[in-house]
N, C-alpha and C positions, 0 to 999 in steps of 0.2 A: 144337329137338330136338338131342340130342347122340348121335352114333353112334361107338362104339368098335370098332375092327377090330384084331385081333392078327395080325401078319404076321412071318414069319421075317426075319432080317437080310438074307438073300440076295435078297429081293423088293424091299426099299427100298434102292436104290443111292445115295440122296442123304440129306441131313440129314432128320430127322423133320419139320421145318417145311416144307422144300421138297417132300417127298413128300406131306404133308398138303395143301399148296397145289395140287399137281398132281392129286391125287385129287378135290378139290373142283371143279377146273376140268373134269376129265373127266366127273364126275357131272352138272354143270351143262350141259355140251355134249350129253350123252346125252339129258337131259330136254328140252332145246331142240330137238334133232334129232327127237325123237318128237312135237314139237308140244305138249308138256304145259305148258311155261312160255315166256314171252316172252324175247327176248334181254336186255331190261333186268333181268328177274328172275333170269335165268341169270347175268348179270354180277354181280349182288348176291350170289348164292349162292356164286359162285367167288371173290368178294372182289376183283374187278378192275373197271375201267371198261368200258363197253359197247364202245368201239372196240377195246380190248385183247382183250376176249372174242371179238368177231367176227373179229378178225385171227387168233386162236388156233384157230378151227374147222377150217381146212384141215389144219393139223398133226395134229389129232385125228381127221381123217377124217369130219367132220360138215359137211354142206352148210349154208351160210348162206342158201340160196335155197329153203328149205322153207316159204316164206310166200307169201301172195297178192301180186298186183301192187301194190295200194294200200299194203300194209305194206312191201313192198320199196322203193317210192319214198320212204316216210317214213324207212326205215332208211338208204337211200343218202344222203338229204339230211342226216341226222344225222351220218353218218360224214364226209361232205364238209365240214361245218361244223367238225369237230373234228380234222381232219388238219393 
């Protein structure tokens, strides 16, 4: 799916590519925060790795801990292996 959004120049304060990347990350974080997609799928949607995605959540005001204990332990082990 392709989504086109028209914004005034005053809204996009960075290059179109950087702004597009930030919008994808914000949308993926929001969907993840709502529990609609997994962190892996959100990272794919954002075009970044899972570790980078999870590290970006705090900056975006989204909790990475909206998952159950089993899923949290799997995520923590994944992040630890990739740091």
